[in-house]
PQR file of N, CA, C, O and H, with PARSE charges and radii, in Angstrom:
ATOM      1  N   MET A   1     -94.870 186.979  14.677 -0.4000 1.5000
ATOM      2  CA  MET A   1     -94.730 187.576  12.825 -0.0000 2.0000
ATOM      3  C   MET A   1     -93.967 187.986  12.233  0.5500 1.7000
ATOM      4  O   MET A   1     -93.316 188.977  12.562 -0.5500 1.4000
ATOM      5  N   TRP A   2     -93.773 187.148  10.859 -0.4000 1.5000
ATOM      6  CA  TRP A   2     -92.765 187.440  10.224 -0.0000 2.0000
ATOM      7  C   TRP A   2     -92.653 188.783   9.981  0.5500 1.7000
ATOM      8  O   TRP A   2     -93.548 189.560   9.649 -0.5500 1.4000
ATOM      9  H   TRP A   2     -94.302 186.343  10.592  0.4000 1.0000
ATOM     10  N   GLN A   3     -90.923 189.108  10.264 -0.4000 1.5000
ATOM     11  CA  GLN A   3     -90.664 190.519   9.471 -0.0000 2.0000
ATOM     12  C   GLN A   3     -89.594 190.966   8.443  0.5500 1.7000
ATOM     13  O   GLN A   3     -88.416 190.975   8.800 -0.5500 1.4000
ATOM     14  H   GLN A   3     -90.196 188.476  10.534  0.4000 1.0000
ATOM     15  N   ASP A   4     -89.756 191.140   7.849 -0.4000 1.5000
ATOM     16  CA  ASP A   4     -88.904 191.382   6.393 -0.0000 2.0000
ATOM     17  C   ASP A   4     -87.674 192.340   6.989  0.5500 1.7000
ATOM     18  O   ASP A   4     -87.629 193.484   7.440 -0.5500 1.4000
ATOM     19  H   ASP A   4     -90.713 191.132   7.559  0.4000 1.0000
ATOM     20  N   PRO A   5     -86.386 190.940   6.681 -0.5600 1.5000
ATOM     21  CA  PRO A   5     -85.133 191.814   7.412  0.2800 2.0000
ATOM     22  C   PRO A   5     -84.737 193.087   6.525  0.5500 1.7000
ATOM     23  O   PRO A   5     -83.880 193.808   7.035 -0.5500 1.4000
ATOM     24  N   ILE A   6     -85.369 193.582   4.924 -0.4000 1.5000
ATOM     25  CA  ILE A   6     -84.982 194.581   4.093 -0.0000 2.0000
ATOM     26  C   ILE A   6     -85.661 195.758   4.837  0.5500 1.7000
ATOM     27  O   ILE A   6     -85.141 196.867   4.959 -0.5500 1.4000
ATOM     28  H   ILE A   6     -86.066 192.996   4.509  0.4000 1.0000
ATOM     29  N   VAL A   7     -87.107 195.339   5.413 -0.4000 1.5000
ATOM     30  CA  VAL A   7     -87.863 196.446   5.488 -0.0000 2.0000
ATOM     31  C   VAL A   7     -87.425 197.202   7.138  0.5500 1.7000
ATOM     32  O   VAL A   7     -87.527 198.340   7.596 -0.5500 1.4000
ATOM     33  H   VAL A   7     -87.529 194.438   5.313  0.4000 1.0000
ATOM     34  N   ALA A   8     -86.859 195.767   7.717 -0.4000 1.5000
ATOM     35  CA  ALA A   8     -86.382 195.924   9.056 -0.0000 2.0000
ATOM     36  C   ALA A   8     -85.447 196.941   9.354  0.5500 1.7000
ATOM     37  O   ALA A   8     -85.561 197.672  10.338 -0.5500 1.4000
ATOM     38  H   ALA A   8     -86.775 194.843   7.345  0.4000 1.0000
ATOM     39  N   GLU A   9     -84.058 197.044   8.117 -0.4000 1.5000
ATOM     40  CA  GLU A   9     -82.950 197.657   7.946 -0.0000 2.0000
ATOM     41  C   GLU A   9     -83.512 198.959   7.165  0.5500 1.7000
ATOM     42  O   GLU A   9     -83.019 199.896   7.793 -0.5500 1.4000
ATOM     43  H   GLU A   9     -83.966 196.450   7.317  0.4000 1.0000
ATOM     44  N   THR A  10     -84.027 199.309   6.473 -0.4000 1.5000
ATOM     45  CA  THR A  10     -84.666 200.727   6.171 -0.0000 2.0000
ATOM     46  C   THR A  10     -85.793 201.140   7.332  0.5500 1.7000
ATOM     47  O   THR A  10     -86.408 202.134   6.948 -0.5500 1.4000
ATOM     48  H   THR A  10     -84.428 198.548   5.964  0.4000 1.0000
ATOM     49  N   ARG A  11     -86.144 200.779   8.339 -0.4000 1.5000
ATOM     50  CA  ARG A  11     -86.612 201.565   9.142 -0.0000 2.0000
ATOM     51  C   ARG A  11     -85.439 201.659  10.064  0.5500 1.7000
ATOM     52  O   ARG A  11     -84.941 202.785  10.108 -0.5500 1.4000
ATOM     53  H   ARG A  11     -85.644 199.971   8.651  0.4000 1.0000
ATOM     54  N   ALA A  12     -84.952 200.863  10.713 -0.4000 1.5000
ATOM     55  CA  ALA A  12     -83.294 201.566  11.875 -0.0000 2.0000
ATOM     56  C   ALA A  12     -82.949 202.803  10.919  0.5500 1.7000
ATOM     57  O   ALA A  12     -83.235 203.953  11.253 -0.5500 1.4000
ATOM     58  H   ALA A  12     -85.356 199.949  10.677  0.4000 1.0000
ATOM     59  N   LEU A  13     -82.192 202.435   9.471 -0.4000 1.5000
ATOM     60  CA  LEU A  13     -81.541 203.925   8.918 -0.0000 2.0000
ATOM     61  C   LEU A  13     -82.400 205.460   8.957  0.5500 1.7000
ATOM     62  O   LEU A  13     -82.400 206.690   8.985 -0.5500 1.4000
ATOM     63  H   LEU A  13     -81.959 201.501   9.200  0.4000 1.0000
ATOM     64  N   ARG A  14     -82.895 204.545   8.939 -0.4000 1.5000
ATOM     65  CA  ARG A  14     -84.719 205.879   8.790 -0.0000 2.0000
ATOM     66  C   ARG A  14     -84.394 206.172  10.149  0.5500 1.7000
ATOM     67  O   ARG A  14     -83.624 207.122  10.291 -0.5500 1.4000
ATOM     68  H   ARG A  14     -82.894 203.545   8.916  0.4000 1.0000
ATOM     69  N   ASP A  15     -84.822 205.544  11.280 -0.4000 1.5000
ATOM     70  CA  ASP A  15     -84.897 205.867  12.516 -0.0000 2.0000
ATOM     71  C   ASP A  15     -83.485 206.587  13.098  0.5500 1.7000
ATOM     72  O   ASP A  15     -83.673 207.537  13.858 -0.5500 1.4000
ATOM     73  H   ASP A  15     -85.448 204.772  11.165  0.4000 1.0000
ATOM     74  N   GLU A  16     -82.327 206.278  12.856 -0.4000 1.5000
ATOM     75  CA  GLU A  16     -80.955 206.503  13.052 -0.0000 2.0000
ATOM     76  C   GLU A  16     -80.930 208.267  12.375  0.5500 1.7000
ATOM     77  O   GLU A  16     -80.615 209.265  13.023 -0.5500 1.4000
ATOM     78  H   GLU A  16     -82.175 205.507  12.239  0.4000 1.0000
ATOM     79  N   TYR A  17     -81.337 208.225  10.997 -0.4000 1.5000
ATOM     80  CA  TYR A  17     -81.250 209.771  10.311 -0.0000 2.0000
ATOM     81  C   TYR A  17     -82.261 210.329  10.910  0.5500 1.7000
ATOM     82  O   TYR A  17     -81.946 211.517  10.985 -0.5500 1.4000
ATOM     83  H   TYR A  17     -81.593 207.414  10.471  0.4000 1.0000
ATOM     84  N   ALA A  18     -83.167 210.205  11.327 -0.4000 1.5000
ATOM     85  CA  ALA A  18     -84.113 211.333  11.713 -0.0000 2.0000
ATOM     86  C   ALA A  18     -83.800 211.292  13.634  0.5500 1.7000
ATOM     87  O   ALA A  18     -84.255 212.235  14.281 -0.5500 1.4000
ATOM     88  H   ALA A  18     -83.423 209.240  11.266  0.4000 1.0000
ATOM     89  N   ARG A  19     -83.122 210.306  14.288 -0.4000 1.5000
ATOM     90  CA  ARG A  19     -82.602 210.965  15.646 -0.0000 2.0000
ATOM     91  C   ARG A  19     -81.515 211.829  15.495  0.5500 1.7000
ATOM     92  O   ARG A  19     -81.639 212.925  16.042 -0.5500 1.4000
ATOM     93  H   ARG A  19     -82.752 209.540  13.762  0.4000 1.0000
ATOM     94  N   GLN A  20     -80.443 211.598  14.865 -0.4000 1.5000
ATOM     95  CA  GLN A  20     -79.538 213.291  14.290 -0.0000 2.0000
ATOM     96  C   GLN A  20     -80.559 214.405  14.749  0.5500 1.7000
ATOM     97  O   GLN A  20     -80.206 215.036  15.745 -0.5500 1.4000
ATOM     98  H   GLN A  20     -80.342 210.708  14.421  0.4000 1.0000
ATOM     99  N   PHE A  21     -81.477 214.663  14.318 -0.4000 1.5000
ATOM    100  CA  PHE A  21     -82.274 215.528  13.648 -0.0000 2.0000
ATOM    101  C   PHE A  21     -82.965 215.937  14.851  0.5500 1.7000
ATOM    102  O   PHE A  21     -83.453 217.048  14.644 -0.5500 1.4000
ATOM    103  H   PHE A  21     -81.764 214.150  13.509  0.4000 1.0000
ATOM    104  N   ASN A  22     -83.229 215.509  16.062 -0.4000 1.5000
ATOM    105  CA  ASN A  22     -84.033 215.010  17.042 -0.0000 2.0000
ATOM    106  C   ASN A  22     -85.269 214.814  16.716  0.5500 1.7000
ATOM    107  O   ASN A  22     -86.014 215.263  17.587 -0.5500 1.4000
ATOM    108  H   ASN A  22     -82.832 214.606  16.230  0.4000 1.0000
ATOM    109  N   TYR A  23     -85.938 214.236  15.650 -0.4000 1.5000
ATOM    110  CA  TYR A  23     -86.906 214.281  14.782 -0.0000 2.0000
ATOM    111  C   TYR A  23     -87.631 215.397  14.369  0.5500 1.7000
ATOM    112  O   TYR A  23     -88.827 215.336  14.086 -0.5500 1.4000
ATOM    113  H   TYR A  23     -85.333 213.871  14.943  0.4000 1.0000
ATOM    114  N   ASN A  24     -86.907 216.497  14.318 -0.4000 1.5000
ATOM    115  CA  ASN A  24     -87.604 217.813  13.362 -0.0000 2.0000
ATOM    116  C   ASN A  24     -87.678 217.587  12.179  0.5500 1.7000
ATOM    117  O   ASN A  24     -86.774 217.708  11.352 -0.5500 1.4000
ATOM    118  H   ASN A  24     -85.935 216.547  14.548  0.4000 1.0000
ATOM    119  N   SER A  25     -89.092 217.136  11.958 -0.4000 1.5000
ATOM    120  CA  SER A  25     -89.069 217.608   9.909 -0.0000 2.0000
ATOM    121  C   SER A  25     -88.503 218.813   9.072  0.5500 1.7000
ATOM    122  O   SER A  25     -88.107 218.882   7.909 -0.5500 1.4000
ATOM    123  H   SER A  25     -89.826 217.038  12.631  0.4000 1.0000
ATOM    124  N   ASN A  26     -88.620 219.861  10.220 -0.4000 1.5000
ATOM    125  CA  ASN A  26     -88.415 220.833   9.660 -0.0000 2.0000
ATOM    126  C   ASN A  26     -86.597 220.482   9.330  0.5500 1.7000
ATOM    127  O   ASN A  26     -86.064 220.326   8.232 -0.5500 1.4000
ATOM    128  H   ASN A  26     -88.942 219.805  11.166  0.4000 1.0000
ATOM    129  N   GLU A  27     -85.994 220.441  10.635 -0.4000 1.5000
ATOM    130  CA  GLU A  27     -84.123 220.243  10.104 -0.0000 2.0000
ATOM    131  C   GLU A  27     -84.499 219.003   9.147  0.5500 1.7000
ATOM    132  O   GLU A  27     -83.712 219.229   8.229 -0.5500 1.4000
ATOM    133  H   GLU A  27     -86.427 220.568  11.528  0.4000 1.0000
ATOM    134  N   ILE A  28     -85.088 218.016   8.826 -0.4000 1.5000
ATOM    135  CA  ILE A  28     -84.751 216.985   8.128 -0.0000 2.0000
ATOM    136  C   ILE A  28     -84.560 217.591   6.715  0.5500 1.7000
ATOM    137  O   ILE A  28     -83.557 217.571   6.001 -0.5500 1.4000
ATOM    138  H   ILE A  28     -85.727 217.832   9.572  0.4000 1.0000
ATOM    139  N   PHE A  29     -86.208 218.326   6.419 -0.4000 1.5000
ATOM    140  CA  PHE A  29     -85.946 218.779   5.564 -0.0000 2.0000
ATOM    141  C   PHE A  29     -85.247 219.624   4.757  0.5500 1.7000
ATOM    142  O   PHE A  29     -85.069 219.595   3.539 -0.5500 1.4000
ATOM    143  H   PHE A  29     -87.022 218.342   6.999  0.4000 1.0000
ATOM    144  N   LYS A  30     -84.762 220.613   5.853 -0.4000 1.5000
ATOM    145  CA  LYS A  30     -83.197 221.548   5.153 -0.0000 2.0000
ATOM    146  C   LYS A  30     -82.734 220.569   5.005  0.5500 1.7000
ATOM    147  O   LYS A  30     -82.925 220.538   3.789 -0.5500 1.4000
ATOM    148  H   LYS A  30     -84.907 220.637   6.842  0.4000 1.0000
ATOM    149  N   ASP A  31     -82.037 219.265   5.293 -0.4000 1.5000
ATOM    150  CA  ASP A  31     -80.614 218.298   5.051 -0.0000 2.0000
ATOM    151  C   ASP A  31     -81.060 218.229   4.223  0.5500 1.7000
ATOM    152  O   ASP A  31     -80.407 218.914   3.437 -0.5500 1.4000
ATOM    153  H   ASP A  31     -81.882 219.290   6.281  0.4000 1.0000
ATOM    154  N   LEU A  32     -82.000 217.738   3.659 -0.4000 1.5000
ATOM    155  CA  LEU A  32     -82.420 217.059   2.488 -0.0000 2.0000
ATOM    156  C   LEU A  32     -82.368 218.357   0.955  0.5500 1.7000
ATOM    157  O   LEU A  32     -81.839 218.222  -0.149 -0.5500 1.4000
ATOM    158  H   LEU A  32     -82.531 217.181   4.298  0.4000 1.0000
ATOM    159  N   MET A  33     -82.791 218.989   1.268 -0.4000 1.5000
ATOM    160  CA  MET A  33     -82.410 220.118   0.764 -0.0000 2.0000
ATOM    161  C   MET A  33     -81.438 221.144   0.290  0.5500 1.7000
ATOM    162  O   MET A  33     -81.637 222.006  -0.566 -0.5500 1.4000
ATOM    163  H   MET A  33     -83.221 219.100   2.164  0.4000 1.0000
ATOM    164  N   GLU A  34     -79.874 220.814   1.288 -0.4000 1.5000
ATOM    165  CA  GLU A  34     -79.198 220.647   1.340 -0.0000 2.0000
ATOM    166  C   GLU A  34     -78.366 220.043   0.871  0.5500 1.7000
ATOM    167  O   GLU A  34     -77.237 220.526   0.786 -0.5500 1.4000
ATOM    168  H   GLU A  34     -79.713 220.114   1.984  0.4000 1.0000
ATOM    169  N   LYS A  35     -78.681 218.660   0.365 -0.4000 1.5000
ATOM    170  CA  LYS A  35     -77.980 217.497  -0.152 -0.0000 2.0000
ATOM    171  C   LYS A  35     -77.546 217.412  -1.640  0.5500 1.7000
ATOM    172  O   LYS A  35     -76.553 217.085  -2.289 -0.5500 1.4000
ATOM    173  H   LYS A  35     -79.598 218.267   0.434  0.4000 1.0000
ATOM    174  N   GLN A  36     -79.565 218.159  -1.968 -0.4000 1.5000
ATOM    175  CA  GLN A  36     -79.715 218.231  -3.165 -0.0000 2.0000
ATOM    176  C   GLN A  36     -79.039 219.030  -3.938  0.5500 1.7000
ATOM    177  O   GLN A  36     -78.529 218.711  -5.012 -0.5500 1.4000
ATOM    178  H   GLN A  36     -80.372 218.425  -1.440  0.4000 1.0000
ATOM    179  N   ALA A  37     -79.004 220.224  -3.362 -0.4000 1.5000
ATOM    180  CA  ALA A  37     -78.165 221.349  -3.957 -0.0000 2.0000
ATOM    181  C   ALA A  37     -76.883 221.456  -4.090  0.5500 1.7000
ATOM    182  O   ALA A  37     -76.173 222.204  -4.762 -0.5500 1.4000
ATOM    183  H   ALA A  37     -79.418 220.483  -2.490  0.4000 1.0000
ATOM    184  N   ALA A  38     -76.626 220.414  -3.191 -0.4000 1.5000
ATOM    185  CA  ALA A  38     -74.513 219.917  -3.289 -0.0000 2.0000
ATOM    186  C   ALA A  38     -74.736 219.052  -4.129  0.5500 1.7000
ATOM    187  O   ALA A  38     -73.798 218.271  -4.288 -0.5500 1.4000
ATOM    188  H   ALA A  38     -77.203 219.806  -2.645  0.4000 1.0000
ATOM    189  N   HIS A  39     -75.811 218.842  -4.870 -0.4000 1.5000
ATOM    190  CA  HIS A  39     -75.755 217.343  -5.955 -0.0000 2.0000
ATOM    191  C   HIS A  39     -76.657 217.663  -6.424  0.5500 1.7000
ATOM    192  O   HIS A  39     -77.716 217.408  -5.851 -0.5500 1.4000
ATOM    193  H   HIS A  39     -76.573 219.477  -4.741  0.4000 1.0000
ATOM    194  N   PRO A  40     -76.670 218.639  -8.161 -0.5600 1.5000
ATOM    195  CA  PRO A  40     -78.437 218.467  -9.218  0.2800 2.0000
ATOM    196  C   PRO A  40     -77.891 217.557 -10.047  0.5500 1.7000
ATOM    197  O   PRO A  40     -78.521 217.641 -11.101 -0.5500 1.4000
ATOM    198  N   GLU A  41     -77.012 216.690 -10.139 -0.4000 1.5000
ATOM    199  CA  GLU A  41     -76.524 216.199 -11.063 -0.0000 2.0000
ATOM    200  C   GLU A  41     -77.839 214.517 -10.481  0.5500 1.7000
ATOM    201  O   GLU A  41     -78.534 213.657 -11.024 -0.5500 1.4000
ATOM    202  H   GLU A  41     -76.500 216.623  -9.282  0.4000 1.0000
ATOM    203  N   ARG A  42     -77.523 214.882  -9.382 -0.4000 1.5000
ATOM    204  CA  ARG A  42     -78.493 213.300  -8.912 -0.0000 2.0000
ATOM    205  C   ARG A  42     -80.176 213.442  -9.014  0.5500 1.7000
ATOM    206  O   ARG A  42     -80.967 212.500  -8.983 -0.5500 1.4000
ATOM    207  H   ARG A  42     -76.959 215.581  -8.941  0.4000 1.0000
ATOM    208  N   VAL A  43     -80.615 215.359  -9.188 -0.4000 1.5000
ATOM    209  CA  VAL A  43     -81.854 215.184  -9.291 -0.0000 2.0000
ATOM    210  C   VAL A  43     -82.679 214.282  -9.974  0.5500 1.7000
ATOM    211  O   VAL A  43     -81.989 213.361 -10.410 -0.5500 1.4000
ATOM    212  H   VAL A  43     -79.972 216.124  -9.213  0.4000 1.0000
ATOM    213  N   VAL A  44     -83.443 214.202 -10.153 -0.4000 1.5000
ATOM    214  CA  VAL A  44     -84.126 213.915 -11.555 -0.0000 2.0000
ATOM    215  C   VAL A  44     -85.444 214.852 -12.291  0.5500 1.7000
ATOM    216  O   VAL A  44     -86.442 214.745 -11.578 -0.5500 1.4000
ATOM    217  H   VAL A  44     -84.004 214.951  -9.799  0.4000 1.0000
ATOM    218  N   ALA A  45     -85.572 215.296 -12.912 -0.4000 1.5000
ATOM    219  CA  ALA A  45     -86.516 216.292 -13.451 -0.0000 2.0000
ATOM    220  C   ALA A  45     -87.501 215.964 -14.485  0.5500 1.7000
ATOM    221  O   ALA A  45     -87.058 215.728 -15.609 -0.5500 1.4000
ATOM    222  H   ALA A  45     -84.762 215.383 -13.491  0.4000 1.0000
ATOM    223  N   PHE A  46     -88.499 215.923 -14.330 -0.4000 1.5000
ATOM    224  CA  PHE A  46     -89.384 215.146 -15.718 -0.0000 2.0000
ATOM    225  C   PHE A  46     -90.349 216.548 -15.893  0.5500 1.7000
ATOM    226  O   PHE A  46     -91.145 216.997 -15.068 -0.5500 1.4000
ATOM    227  H   PHE A  46     -88.859 216.115 -13.417  0.4000 1.0000
ATOM    228  N   SER A  47     -90.048 217.028 -17.092 -0.4000 1.5000
ATOM    229  CA  SER A  47     -90.599 217.883 -18.035 -0.0000 2.0000
ATOM    230  C   SER A  47     -92.090 217.493 -17.686  0.5500 1.7000
ATOM    231  O   SER A  47     -92.282 216.449 -17.062 -0.5500 1.4000
ATOM    232  H   SER A  47     -89.401 216.664 -17.762  0.4000 1.0000
ATOM    233  N   PRO A  48     -93.340 218.431 -18.130 -0.5600 1.5000
ATOM    234  CA  PRO A  48     -94.500 218.477 -17.713  0.2800 2.0000
ATOM    235  C   PRO A  48     -94.867 217.056 -19.017  0.5500 1.7000
ATOM    236  O   PRO A  48     -93.922 216.497 -19.575 -0.5500 1.4000
ATOM    237  N   ARG A  49     -95.873 216.788 -19.225 -0.4000 1.5000
ATOM    238  CA  ARG A  49     -96.384 215.904 -20.341 -0.0000 2.0000
ATOM    239  C   ARG A  49     -97.007 216.976 -21.458  0.5500 1.7000
ATOM    240  O   ARG A  49     -97.527 217.872 -20.793 -0.5500 1.4000
ATOM    241  H   ARG A  49     -96.640 217.241 -18.772  0.4000 1.0000
ATOM    242  N   LYS A  50     -97.142 217.209 -22.640 -0.4000 1.5000
ATOM    243  CA  LYS A  50     -98.061 217.102 -23.220 -0.0000 2.0000
ATOM    244  C   LYS A  50     -99.362 217.031 -23.722  0.5500 1.7000
ATOM    245  O   LYS A  50     -99.586 216.059 -24.443 -0.5500 1.4000
ATOM    246  H   LYS A  50     -96.719 216.482 -23.180  0.4000 1.0000
ATOM    247  N   PRO A  51    -100.425 217.941 -23.491 -0.5600 1.5000
ATOM    248  CA  PRO A  51    -101.532 217.224 -23.528  0.2800 2.0000
ATOM    249  C   PRO A  51    -102.136 217.011 -24.982  0.5500 1.7000
ATOM    250  O   PRO A  51    -102.139 217.844 -25.888 -0.5500 1.4000
ATOM    251  N   THR A  52    -102.800 215.329 -25.021 -0.4000 1.5000
ATOM    252  CA  THR A  52    -102.686 214.697 -26.754 -0.0000 2.0000
ATOM    253  C   THR A  52    -103.786 214.702 -27.092  0.5500 1.7000
ATOM    254  O   THR A  52    -104.458 214.064 -26.282 -0.5500 1.4000
ATOM    255  H   THR A  52    -102.798 214.652 -24.284  0.4000 1.0000
ATOM    256  N   VAL A  53    -104.576 215.237 -28.180 -0.4000 1.5000
ATOM    257  CA  VAL A  53    -105.744 215.596 -28.601 -0.0000 2.0000
ATOM    258  C   VAL A  53    -106.403 214.379 -29.428  0.5500 1.7000
ATOM    259  O   VAL A  53    -106.139 213.992 -30.567 -0.5500 1.4000
ATOM    260  H   VAL A  53    -104.030 215.755 -28.838  0.4000 1.0000
ATOM    261  N   SER A  54    -107.439 213.850 -28.403 -0.4000 1.5000
ATOM    262  CA  SER A  54    -107.902 212.575 -29.496 -0.0000 2.0000
ATOM    263  C   SER A  54    -108.663 212.843 -30.603  0.5500 1.7000
ATOM    264  O   SER A  54    -109.513 213.729 -30.525 -0.5500 1.4000
ATOM    265  H   SER A  54    -107.653 214.164 -27.479  0.4000 1.0000
ATOM    266  N   THR A  55    -108.487 212.161 -31.737 -0.4000 1.5000
ATOM    267  CA  THR A  55    -109.112 212.128 -33.224 -0.0000 2.0000
ATOM    268  C   THR A  55    -110.585 211.780 -33.303  0.5500 1.7000
ATOM    269  O   THR A  55    -111.457 212.269 -34.020 -0.5500 1.4000
ATOM    270  H   THR A  55    -107.796 211.441 -31.800  0.4000 1.0000
ATOM    271  N   VAL A  56    -110.671 210.576 -32.167 -0.4000 1.5000
ATOM    272  CA  VAL A  56    -111.643 209.649 -32.687 -0.0000 2.0000
ATOM    273  C   VAL A  56    -112.968 209.439 -31.594  0.5500 1.7000
ATOM    274  O   VAL A  56    -113.188 208.762 -30.589 -0.5500 1.4000
ATOM    275  H   VAL A  56    -109.962 210.178 -31.584  0.4000 1.0000
ATOM    276  N   THR A  57    -113.852 210.647 -32.598 -0.4000 1.5000
ATOM    277  CA  THR A  57    -114.998 210.707 -32.102 -0.0000 2.0000
ATOM    278  C   THR A  57    -115.853 208.891 -31.614  0.5500 1.7000
ATOM    279  O   THR A  57    -115.568 208.048 -32.465 -0.5500 1.4000
ATOM    280  H   THR A  57    -113.674 211.196 -33.414  0.4000 1.0000
ATOM    281  N   ALA A  58    -116.781 208.316 -30.420 -0.4000 1.5000
ATOM    282  CA  ALA A  58    -117.754 207.897 -30.809 -0.0000 2.0000
ATOM    283  C   ALA A  58    -119.300 208.094 -31.092  0.5500 1.7000
ATOM    284  O   ALA A  58    -120.132 208.879 -30.636 -0.5500 1.4000
ATOM    285  H   ALA A  58    -117.013 209.001 -29.728  0.4000 1.0000
ATOM    286  N   GLN A  59    -119.349 207.172 -31.933 -0.4000 1.5000
ATOM    287  CA  GLN A  59    -120.755 207.221 -32.567 -0.0000 2.0000
ATOM    288  C   GLN A  59    -122.024 206.305 -31.742  0.5500 1.7000
ATOM    289  O   GLN A  59    -121.805 205.191 -31.266 -0.5500 1.4000
ATOM    290  H   GLN A  59    -118.673 206.535 -32.303  0.4000 1.0000
ATOM    291  N   GLN A  60    -123.205 206.912 -31.684 -0.4000 1.5000
ATOM    292  CA  GLN A  60    -124.025 206.692 -31.026 -0.0000 2.0000
ATOM    293  C   GLN A  60    -125.176 205.973 -32.084  0.5500 1.7000
ATOM    294  O   GLN A  60    -125.451 206.474 -33.174 -0.5500 1.4000
ATOM    295  H   GLN A  60    -123.383 207.817 -32.071  0.4000 1.0000
ATOM    296  N   ASP A  61    -125.678 204.951 -31.665 -0.4000 1.5000
ATOM    297  CA  ASP A  61    -126.353 204.365 -32.136 -0.0000 2.0000
ATOM    298  C   ASP A  61    -128.291 204.880 -31.787  0.5500 1.7000
ATOM    299  O   ASP A  61    -128.796 204.777 -30.668 -0.5500 1.4000
ATOM    300  H   ASP A  61    -125.454 204.543 -30.780  0.4000 1.0000
ATOM    301  N   THR A  62    -128.821 205.243 -32.656 -0.4000 1.5000
ATOM    302  CA  THR A  62    -130.336 205.602 -32.650 -0.0000 2.0000
ATOM    303  C   THR A  62    -130.831 204.178 -32.339  0.5500 1.7000
ATOM    304  O   THR A  62    -130.252 203.114 -32.562 -0.5500 1.4000
ATOM    305  H   THR A  62    -128.412 205.326 -33.565  0.4000 1.0000
ATOM    306  N   PRO A  63    -132.439 204.471 -31.582 -0.5600 1.5000
ATOM    307  CA  PRO A  63    -133.071 203.433 -31.661  0.2800 2.0000
ATOM    308  C   PRO A  63    -133.441 202.785 -32.941  0.5500 1.7000
ATOM    309  O   PRO A  63    -133.621 201.578 -32.783 -0.5500 1.4000
ATOM    310  N   ALA A  64    -133.615 203.200 -34.171 -0.4000 1.5000
ATOM    311  CA  ALA A  64    -133.619 202.957 -35.370 -0.0000 2.0000
ATOM    312  C   ALA A  64    -132.647 201.798 -35.627  0.5500 1.7000
ATOM    313  O   ALA A  64    -132.822 200.583 -35.717 -0.5500 1.4000
ATOM    314  H   ALA A  64    -133.468 204.180 -34.299  0.4000 1.0000
ATOM    315  N   ASP A  65    -131.125 202.901 -35.748 -0.4000 1.5000
ATOM    316  CA  ASP A  65    -129.821 200.936 -35.564 -0.0000 2.0000
ATOM    317  C   ASP A  65    -129.760 200.087 -35.380  0.5500 1.7000
ATOM    318  O   ASP A  65    -129.255 199.063 -35.841 -0.5500 1.4000
ATOM    319  H   ASP A  65    -130.983 203.888 -35.674  0.4000 1.0000
ATOM    320  N   ILE A  66    -130.428 200.461 -34.444 -0.4000 1.5000
ATOM    321  CA  ILE A  66    -130.446 199.275 -33.463 -0.0000 2.0000
ATOM    322  C   ILE A  66    -131.345 198.341 -33.721  0.5500 1.7000
ATOM    323  O   ILE A  66    -130.876 197.206 -33.810 -0.5500 1.4000
ATOM    324  H   ILE A  66    -130.838 201.293 -34.070  0.4000 1.0000
ATOM    325  N   ARG A  67    -132.953 198.497 -33.930 -0.4000 1.5000
ATOM    326  CA  ARG A  67    -133.818 197.681 -34.657 -0.0000 2.0000
ATOM    327  C   ARG A  67    -133.371 196.996 -35.644  0.5500 1.7000
ATOM    328  O   ARG A  67    -133.847 195.861 -35.664 -0.5500 1.4000
ATOM    329  H   ARG A  67    -133.334 199.419 -33.857  0.4000 1.0000
ATOM    330  N   ALA A  68    -132.374 197.312 -36.785 -0.4000 1.5000
ATOM    331  CA  ALA A  68    -131.870 197.377 -37.956 -0.0000 2.0000
ATOM    332  C   ALA A  68    -131.060 196.377 -37.733  0.5500 1.7000
ATOM    333  O   ALA A  68    -131.385 195.367 -38.357 -0.5500 1.4000
ATOM    334  H   ALA A  68    -131.988 198.234 -36.769  0.4000 1.0000
ATOM    335  N   SER A  69    -130.093 196.268 -37.056 -0.4000 1.5000
ATOM    336  CA  SER A  69    -129.136 195.045 -36.645 -0.0000 2.0000
ATOM    337  C   SER A  69    -129.492 194.441 -35.937  0.5500 1.7000
ATOM    338  O   SER A  69    -128.582 194.414 -35.108 -0.5500 1.4000
ATOM    339  H   SER A  69    -129.829 197.089 -36.549  0.4000 1.0000
ATOM    340  N   CYS A  70    -130.677 193.519 -35.411 -0.4000 1.5000
ATOM    341  CA  CYS A  70    -131.601 192.993 -34.582 -0.0000 2.0000
ATOM    342  C   CYS A  70    -132.156 192.078 -36.101  0.5500 1.7000
ATOM    343  O   CYS A  70    -132.824 191.097 -35.773 -0.5500 1.4000
ATOM    344  H   CYS A  70    -131.416 193.541 -36.085  0.4000 1.0000
ATOM    345  N   GLY A  71    -132.075 192.155 -36.897 -0.4000 1.5000
ATOM    346  CA  GLY A  71    -132.502 191.201 -37.970 -0.0000 2.0000
ATOM    347  C   GLY A  71    -133.765 191.371 -38.288  0.5500 1.7000
ATOM    348  O   GLY A  71    -134.284 190.668 -39.156 -0.5500 1.4000
ATOM    349  H   GLY A  71    -131.532 192.951 -37.164  0.4000 1.0000
TER
END
C-alpha cells in the first residue's frame, strides 16, 4: 500500500510529541495551553458573525395562478 511521505512525517512528529508526555492527553493539553499563553499573538480569534436578516419573501402560487399560467 502506498504511503504519503508528508502524512508519515506528520504522524511521526505527532507520536514523538505525545511520547514526551507518556501519551497523557491532559498533559499534552496543558502544554499546548502554556504555549498558547506564552505567545498570544499567534492565536487567531474570530469574532462571532452577526446574523443577517433576509428581506426576500417567497410567493406561493395558488391553484388558480397555476391554471392561468398553463394556458
